[in-house]
N, C-alpha and C positions, 0 to 999 in steps of 0.2 A: 382519534386522529390528532396529529401534532399541529399546533398553531404555527403557521409559517411567517406571519407578520409580527415581528417583535418591535417593541419600542427600543430606542437606543439604550435606555437604562436596563431593560430586560436582556438585551444583547450582551452588555458589559457584565451583568451578573452571571449569565450563562457561560460566557467565556472564562470568567474567573473561577467558576465552579469546575469547569473542565481542566483548567490549569492545576487546581488543587488535587483533582482526582489523578491526574497524570503524575504528579509528584509522589503520590502514595503508591502508584502502580507504574513503575518506569517501563516495564515490558508489556507491550500490547500487541496482540495479533489481530489484524483487520482483514476481512475478506472482501474481495472485489469481484464483480461479475463482468466479464468482458462483453462489450456491447457491439463490437464490429471486428471485422477481420484485421489483424495487425500482427506485429512481431515485437517481442521483448528480448533485449540483449541480456544474457546472463553470463557469468564467468568472473574469475578472480581479477583479470586484467584485460587490456585491449588485445594482448597477444594470445590469451587463453579464453576466448569468448565464443559463444554460440548464440544463435537466434532461435527462440522458441516461437513457432507459428501458432497463433491463437485464433479462435473463431468465436462468434457470439455464443454465450452461455457457458464458456469455459470459466473456471473459477481460479482466482489467484489469492493466495494467503500470504501476507507480508507481516513478519514479526519486526516490530519497531522497538528501539531502545530510546527512551526519552530522557537522556542525560541533560540535553538542552531542549527545552520545550518547543522552541521555534525551529530547531533543526534536528529532528530525530535521526538516529542511525539505523540503517537497514541491517538487521541481524540475519534474516533468513527469508527465502521466497520458496513457496511450494505451489504446485499446480494441481488442478483436478479436472479431469475430462479431456486432457490433451492426448496422451498416449501412455501406455504402461511404463515405458522407460523413463519418460519425463515426470510422470505423476509420482513415481516411487522415490525420487531424489529430492534432497534439499539443495537449493541453489543459492548462490550469492551473486552480487553484481558490483562492479567497480564504479557504477554511476553514483553521483552525489545524490543525497536524499531529495533535494529540490527537483532534480531532473526526473527521478522516478515518480515523485508526486505529480509533476506536470503531465507525465505520460499517463498515469492512472486517471487523472482528471479528464484527459482527452479520449481515452479508450475504454473506460470502465465506469461502473456505478458502484458506490459503496453499499455493502449489505449490512 
């Protein structure tokens, strides 16, 4: 089991190790488990958007490009457990990365 109480020095060391790992591997796919009923907006622009209705235990995979460590770029979004039409497609979003990250923090848990 992972220790949850870190000293400030341990926190800084962990953060620096993560930054170094991200520089070595700029593309990362992270999976998230939806924790409540919600909707996520996908599409290339505001004019060409659709809402994906999600429910608890649906999975979202987001491929991030870390050219800037503090502001990753969203490359691709995929879903699992929503419906065959949605699950089989790769999605994009016009949202800024910070907006998607906030949405993910409120509606999912990282796996």
